[in-house]
C-alpha positions as CSV (number, residue, x, y, z in Angstrom):
1,M,-19.8,-12.5,-112.9
2,K,-22.3,-10.4,-114.8
3,K,-23.7,-7.2,-113.1
4,I,-26.8,-5.5,-114.3
5,L,-28.2,-2.2,-113.1
6,L,-32.0,-2.2,-113.0
7,L,-33.9,1.1,-113.4
8,G,-37.5,2.0,-114.1
9,D,-40.3,4.5,-113.8
10,I,-37.9,7.5,-113.8
11,H,-40.7,9.8,-114.9
12,A,-38.4,12.6,-116.1
13,N,-36.8,12.9,-112.7
14,Y,-33.2,13.5,-113.9
15,P,-32.0,14.7,-110.5
16,A,-32.8,11.3,-109.1
17,L,-31.2,9.5,-112.1
18,K,-28.1,11.6,-111.7
19,A,-27.9,10.8,-107.9
20,I,-28.0,7.1,-108.8
21,E,-25.3,7.6,-111.4
22,N,-23.1,9.3,-108.8
23,Y,-23.8,6.6,-106.2
24,I,-23.3,3.5,-108.3
25,K,-21.2,4.4,-111.4
26,P,-23.2,2.8,-114.2
27,D,-20.2,2.3,-116.5
28,R,-19.1,-0.6,-114.2
29,F,-22.1,-2.7,-115.2
30,D,-22.4,-5.1,-118.1
31,H,-25.9,-3.7,-118.9
32,V,-28.2,-1.0,-117.7
33,I,-31.9,-2.0,-118.0
34,N,-34.8,0.5,-118.0
35,T,-38.3,-0.9,-117.7
36,G,-39.9,2.2,-119.2
37,D,-41.7,5.4,-118.3
38,F,-38.9,7.8,-119.1
39,T,-41.3,10.7,-119.3
40,V,-44.1,12.7,-117.5
41,Y,-44.7,14.1,-114.0
42,S,-41.3,15.8,-113.7
43,T,-39.7,18.4,-116.0
44,F,-36.5,16.7,-117.2
45,P,-37.6,14.4,-120.0
46,N,-34.8,15.4,-122.4
47,E,-32.0,15.0,-119.9
48,T,-33.4,11.6,-118.8
49,I,-33.7,10.2,-122.3
50,Q,-30.3,11.6,-123.4
51,W,-28.7,9.9,-120.4
52,F,-29.7,6.5,-121.9
53,R,-28.9,7.5,-125.5
54,E,-25.4,8.4,-124.5
55,R,-24.7,4.9,-123.1
56,K,-23.9,1.8,-125.2
57,K,-24.9,-0.9,-122.7
58,T,-28.5,0.1,-122.2
59,I,-31.5,-2.1,-122.8
60,C,-34.7,0.0,-122.8
61,I,-38.4,-0.3,-123.5
62,F,-41.2,2.3,-123.4
63,G,-43.8,2.5,-120.7
64,N,-47.4,3.6,-120.6
65,T,-46.6,7.3,-120.1
66,D,-44.2,7.2,-123.0
67,R,-46.8,5.5,-125.1
68,R,-49.3,8.2,-124.4
69,V,-46.8,10.9,-125.1
70,L,-46.1,9.4,-128.5
71,R,-49.9,9.1,-129.1
72,I,-50.3,12.9,-128.6
73,L,-47.3,13.6,-130.8
74,S,-48.9,11.4,-133.6
75,G,-52.0,13.6,-133.5
76,K,-54.3,11.1,-131.8
77,K,-56.6,11.9,-129.0
78,L,-55.5,11.2,-125.4
79,K,-58.2,9.1,-123.8
80,K,-56.4,8.6,-120.5
81,P,-55.8,10.0,-118.0
82,K,-59.0,11.9,-117.4
83,K,-57.8,14.2,-114.6
84,K,-56.9,17.7,-115.7
85,E,-53.7,18.0,-113.6
86,K,-52.4,14.7,-115.1
87,R,-53.2,15.7,-118.7
88,V,-51.3,19.0,-118.2
89,M,-48.2,17.0,-117.5
90,Y,-48.5,15.0,-120.7
91,F,-49.1,18.0,-122.9
92,W,-46.2,19.9,-121.2
93,T,-43.9,16.9,-122.0
94,T,-45.0,16.8,-125.7
95,E,-44.4,20.5,-126.0
96,N,-40.9,20.3,-124.6
97,L,-39.4,17.0,-126.0
98,L,-36.6,17.5,-128.5
99,P,-36.9,15.8,-131.9
100,G,-34.0,13.4,-131.4
101,N,-35.5,12.2,-128.1
102,I,-38.9,11.7,-129.7
103,K,-37.3,9.6,-132.4
104,Y,-35.5,7.6,-129.7
105,L,-38.7,6.9,-127.9
106,M,-40.4,5.8,-131.1
107,S,-37.6,3.3,-131.8
108,L,-38.1,1.5,-128.5
109,P,-40.0,-1.8,-128.2
110,E,-42.9,-2.5,-125.8
111,K,-41.0,-5.4,-124.4
112,T,-37.7,-7.2,-125.1
113,G,-35.6,-10.2,-124.2
114,F,-32.1,-11.4,-124.4
115,T,-29.9,-14.3,-123.2
116,L,-27.1,-13.8,-120.8
117,G,-25.2,-17.0,-119.8
118,S,-27.7,-19.7,-119.2
119,F,-30.6,-17.4,-118.5
120,R,-33.2,-15.9,-120.8
121,I,-34.1,-12.4,-119.5
122,G,-37.4,-10.7,-120.3
123,V,-37.9,-6.9,-119.8
124,F,-41.5,-5.7,-119.4
125,H,-43.1,-2.6,-118.2
126,G,-46.1,-4.4,-116.7
127,T,-45.9,-8.2,-117.2
128,C,-45.1,-10.5,-120.1
129,D,-48.9,-10.8,-120.7
130,D,-49.9,-7.1,-120.3
131,P,-47.7,-4.0,-120.5
132,D,-50.2,-2.1,-118.3
133,E,-50.6,-4.8,-115.5
134,E,-49.5,-3.6,-112.1
135,L,-48.0,-6.7,-110.6
136,F,-47.5,-6.2,-106.8
137,P,-45.6,-8.6,-104.6
138,D,-48.8,-9.5,-102.7
139,A,-50.6,-10.4,-105.9
140,P,-52.2,-13.9,-105.7
141,E,-49.6,-16.6,-106.0
142,A,-51.6,-18.1,-108.8
143,R,-50.9,-15.1,-110.9
144,F,-47.1,-15.5,-110.6
145,H,-47.5,-19.3,-111.4
146,K,-49.4,-18.4,-114.6
147,L,-46.8,-15.8,-115.7
148,A,-44.0,-18.3,-115.0
149,K,-45.8,-21.0,-117.0
150,N,-46.6,-18.6,-120.0
151,S,-43.0,-17.3,-120.4
152,A,-39.8,-18.8,-121.8
153,C,-37.8,-16.4,-119.6
154,Q,-36.2,-17.4,-116.4
155,I,-35.8,-13.8,-115.2
156,H,-38.6,-11.2,-115.5
157,I,-37.6,-7.6,-115.0
158,M,-40.6,-5.4,-114.6
159,G,-41.8,-1.9,-113.6
160,H,-45.1,0.0,-113.5
161,S,-46.2,-0.8,-110.0
162,H,-43.4,1.4,-108.5
163,V,-42.9,-1.3,-105.8
164,P,-39.5,-2.8,-105.4
165,Y,-39.5,-6.6,-104.8
166,Y,-37.8,-9.9,-105.7
167,K,-39.7,-13.2,-105.8
168,V,-38.9,-16.6,-107.1
169,V,-41.9,-18.7,-108.3
170,D,-41.6,-22.1,-110.1
171,G,-37.9,-21.3,-110.7
172,V,-38.7,-18.0,-112.4
173,H,-37.2,-14.8,-110.9
174,F,-39.5,-11.8,-110.8
175,I,-37.7,-8.5,-110.1
176,N,-39.1,-5.0,-109.8
177,P,-36.5,-2.3,-109.1
178,G,-39.1,0.2,-107.9
179,S,-39.3,3.7,-109.2
180,A,-36.1,5.6,-109.7
181,G,-38.0,8.9,-109.9
182,R,-41.5,8.7,-108.3
183,M,-42.0,6.4,-105.3
184,F,-45.4,6.0,-103.7
185,D,-44.6,4.4,-100.4
186,G,-44.0,7.5,-98.3
187,D,-40.3,7.4,-98.9
188,P,-39.3,9.9,-101.6
189,R,-35.8,8.4,-102.1
190,A,-34.9,7.0,-105.5
191,S,-35.2,3.2,-105.9
192,F,-33.2,0.9,-108.0
193,A,-31.7,-2.7,-108.0
194,I,-28.6,-4.6,-108.9
195,L,-28.8,-8.1,-110.5
196,K,-25.7,-10.3,-110.2
197,M,-25.3,-13.5,-112.1
198,S,-22.5,-16.0,-111.6
199,S,-22.1,-19.7,-112.3
200,G,-25.9,-20.1,-112.8
201,K,-26.7,-18.4,-109.5
202,I,-28.7,-15.1,-109.2
203,S,-28.6,-12.5,-106.5
204,V,-30.6,-9.2,-106.3
205,E,-30.1,-6.2,-104.1
206,H,-32.4,-3.2,-103.8
207,F,-31.3,0.3,-102.9
208,R,-32.9,3.5,-101.8
209,I,-30.9,6.7,-102.0
210,P,-31.7,10.4,-101.4
211,Y,-31.6,12.9,-104.3
212,P,-32.1,16.7,-104.5
213,V,-35.9,16.8,-104.4
214,K,-35.7,20.6,-104.2
215,K,-34.4,20.7,-107.8
216,V,-37.5,18.9,-109.0
217,V,-39.8,21.2,-107.0
218,K,-38.1,24.3,-108.2
219,S,-38.5,23.3,-111.8
220,L,-42.1,22.3,-111.4
221,K,-42.9,25.8,-109.9
222,K,-40.8,27.6,-112.6
223,N,-42.9,25.9,-115.3
224,R,-46.1,26.6,-113.4
225,L,-47.2,23.0,-113.2
226,P,-49.8,21.7,-110.8
227,D,-48.8,22.1,-107.1
228,I,-50.0,18.5,-106.4
229,Y,-46.9,17.2,-108.0
230,T,-44.6,19.3,-105.8
231,K,-46.2,17.7,-102.8
232,M,-46.0,14.2,-104.2
233,F,-42.3,14.4,-104.9
234,Q,-41.7,15.9,-101.4
235,I,-43.6,13.2,-99.5
236,G,-43.1,10.2,-101.9
237,K,-46.8,9.4,-102.2
238,K,-49.3,9.2,-105.0
239,L,-52.1,11.7,-104.4
240,N,-54.2,11.6,-107.6
């Protein structure tokens, strides 16, 4: 049996990532997959990135927040987001990222794929067609049919929507582990999933676990970052 830990959309929330580590013991897994968005909206981007850099079995891609951070660091203008309180979080991140972690982000692909047993697995931030597509479980079934038809992968591991789900369409498995660090459904607990593969069979289990939100809140206040993020982490909802 192969066991894969699925993570995504951590958004610099290292206390949540550490809680997952303590709960699940990642070293027991054959792989740890991250669907991107290591950075922005919390204040632990270095700790978050270093957590993945220190592990040999990780398969990671960058997400849209990571891409924008790299855009700023390359001297290009940040076109999105427009809201001031969001832009503050991006610029704070670029000012605080360590050189080695910047280099690591720059080395990551936008999407990747690998073969495990009889399955081809694709890792995407949005979808195989569009890294910025927010694919929700209630999207039109035709959209899932098209994605299944357009891809050579039997398993799609995705992020970006912050919604945990597992769907099988036309024999293709679509899995979103939800956000490890910034959920929007009114439940602030960290979200992740475990994929098990054995003898050509697949099973997926989703988890929600508590983490010390107070550590995130304390650090946001210490760094004088917008109060709206304190509230979002506390209630587990997107407010902007």
